[in-house]
C-alpha positions as CSV (number, residue, x, y, z in Angstrom):
1,M,-17.1,-3.5,133.4
2,A,-20.8,-3.8,134.2
3,K,-23.1,-1.1,133.0
4,D,-25.5,0.5,135.6
5,C,-29.2,1.0,134.9
6,D,-28.9,4.6,133.6
7,T,-26.6,3.6,130.8
8,M,-28.6,0.4,129.6
9,N,-30.3,1.6,126.5
10,E,-30.9,-1.7,124.9
11,Q,-33.5,-4.5,125.8
12,H,-30.8,-7.2,125.6
13,E,-28.6,-5.3,128.1
14,R,-31.5,-5.1,130.6
15,L,-32.5,-8.7,130.0
16,A,-29.0,-9.8,130.8
17,K,-28.9,-7.6,134.0
18,A,-32.4,-9.0,135.1
19,R,-31.0,-12.6,134.5
20,R,-27.9,-11.9,136.6
21,D,-29.7,-10.1,139.3
22,A,-32.1,-13.1,139.6
23,G,-29.1,-15.3,140.4
24,F,-28.5,-17.0,137.0
25,K,-24.8,-16.8,136.0
26,T,-25.5,-18.0,132.4
27,A,-28.3,-17.9,129.9
28,I,-28.3,-21.7,129.6
29,S,-28.8,-22.0,133.4
30,A,-31.8,-19.5,133.2
31,T,-33.4,-21.3,130.3
32,T,-33.0,-24.8,131.8
33,H,-34.5,-23.7,135.1
34,N,-37.4,-21.8,133.4
35,G,-38.1,-24.4,130.6
36,W,-37.4,-21.8,127.9
37,N,-36.0,-22.3,124.4
38,Y,-32.3,-21.6,124.7
39,S,-31.8,-20.5,121.1
40,T,-34.6,-18.0,121.2
41,Y,-33.6,-16.7,124.7
42,S,-30.0,-16.2,123.7
43,Q,-31.0,-14.4,120.6
44,H,-33.0,-12.0,122.8
45,E,-30.1,-11.6,125.3
46,R,-27.5,-10.9,122.5
47,G,-29.7,-8.4,120.8
48,Q,-30.3,-10.4,117.7
49,R,-34.1,-10.5,118.2
50,G,-36.3,-7.9,119.9
51,L,-38.6,-8.6,122.7
52,T,-42.3,-9.0,122.2
53,R,-44.6,-7.7,124.9
54,K,-45.6,-11.4,125.6
55,M,-41.8,-12.4,125.9
56,A,-41.2,-9.4,128.2
57,A,-43.9,-10.4,130.4
58,M,-42.8,-13.9,130.7
59,Y,-39.1,-12.8,131.4
60,G,-40.3,-10.1,133.8
61,E,-42.3,-12.5,135.8
62,A,-39.5,-15.0,136.1
63,Y,-36.9,-12.3,136.9
64,H,-39.2,-10.1,139.1
65,V,-38.8,-7.0,137.0
66,S,-41.3,-4.9,135.2
67,P,-42.0,-6.0,131.4
68,G,-42.1,-2.3,130.6
69,W,-38.6,-1.8,132.0
70,L,-37.3,-4.7,129.8
71,L,-38.9,-3.2,126.8
72,T,-38.1,0.4,127.1
73,G,-36.1,1.1,130.2
């Protein structure tokens, strides 16, 4: 069951939602399209690594969401 925005407390949950909302079914499709390193991105999306402001800005621009939302909700 998908979580709505009000219950997404984690950066990685918001990142995955932003990816899906941008039309990418998988992390690999998003990284291939955007030229990102898959290993790094997948660690961000699985919550194994936190997002930096720089990464949040890059993902936010690509997914048309606020970097602040990605970082803190």
